N, C-alpha and C positions, 0 to 999 in steps of 0.2 A: 539619715538626717535630713537629705535634701527631698527625698520623697515625703517626709512630715511637712517640710515648708511648702512645696507644691501643694499638698492635699489641703494645708490650712488655707492658703491664699485662694483655692478654688471654693472652700466652704465659705469664705469671707466674701468673694466676689458673686456667686452664684444668687444669693438673696438680693443683692443690690440690682441685679440684672432683673428678677421676677419684680422688684419694687418699681423699677424704672419703666418695665414694660407696662405694669398696671396703671401707674400713674398717667401715662401717656393715653391708654386707652380709655381711663376715666376722664380725662381733661377734655377729649373730644365730644362727648355727648354733652357736657356741660355747656361748651361753646357754640353748638349747632342751634340755628333758628328753631322756632317753633314750626312743625310740619304744617305746609300750607293744605288746604281744603283739597281733597281728592277730586281730580276732574275726570269726566269719563273718558275712555279710551278712544271713543268715535271721533273725539274733536282732533282736527287737525293741527295739532301744536308739535312744537320741537320739546322734546323732554331733556331735561338735564341729567346728567350722570348722577349716580348715587353720591351724595355729600360725604367728606370724611374720607382718610385714608388709613388702611389698615397696616401702615409701617409701623414697626415698633420704635421707641424713643432712641436716642443716641447712647443712653447708658449702656444697653448690653454691648453695642460695638465697642464702646470705650473698654467695657471691663474686660472683654475678649482680647483687645490689643493689650491691656496692660497685662493680663495672664501670659500672651504669648512672649511679651518682652522679659518677664520674670523668669519664664522657663527658659528663654534663650539665653539670658545671663546666667542661670545656674548651670546650664550645660557647658556654656563656655569656660567657667571656673573649674567645672569638674574635670573637664579634658586638659586643662592647663596644669591643675594639680596632678594629674595621672603622669603626664609626660615630665613634669620635673621630678617625680619620685620614681619613674622607670617602671614600676609595675601598679597597675590599677588596684586601688584600695589597700595598698601596704604604705606604712607610714615613712620607710625610706627603701632605697634601692639594695638589694643585696645581690653583689656580683656572682654571676656563674662563669666558673673557669673551666674550660675544657683541657685537660690533663692530656689526653691520649684519645685516638679514635681508630678503629680496625674494621677495614669493611669486609663482611662476611660473603654477601653477593649482591648483584647490583642494587636489591632492594632492601637489605638487612645490613645493620652494622651494630658495633659494639662501641660504647663511649665511656670513658671514665671522666667524671667532672668533680670538681670541688665547689659546695654550696652549702652556705649555712654553717661552716665549720666541719662538715663531713665529706667524705670521698663516696661518691655514687658510682655504681656499675650499672649502666643503661643499656637495655637491647633495644633497638629500634628497627621498626620495619614500617612498611607503607600504611598499615593500619593502626599500629600502636606502638606505646613506648612502655616498657615492662623494667620494673626496680630489679635487678639481679642479685646486687649486694650492696652494702653499705657498711662504712667503718669510720671510726674517728681516727683521722691521722695522728702518728706518734708526734711527741712533742719533739722539737730539736733538741739534741743533747748539747748542754752547755760546752763551750770550748774550755779546755783546761788552760790555767793561768801558768805562765812559765816561772 
């Protein structure tokens, strides 16, 4: 959803940047005075620099600044939501409980964990984690009433 919002904002701001720069460049020739008669280059005169600036207007800069601010706010909100839930992209954090671990070699081990209502046996090495077994834990037996 955040990418959609950022794309829509960019689509809205890009035409405004183009219109602002066109308006600034279109206004410059209209404001310039009529061109003086061309004098021969052999005359010892001081010549003025070319009139008009090629700098774009303030609209593209303001649009870029606004877009940067919107993206920054979106990233901060996304990170704060990810920290609050514990897992990025999940609606709520599901705890992972380590039940037991056994080291096989200095770089390999086997772990039994409880996650999402299942018990998982995981084989871990320096390069990968492999699911060895999974089972649903048995329900606790009800205590007999005296």
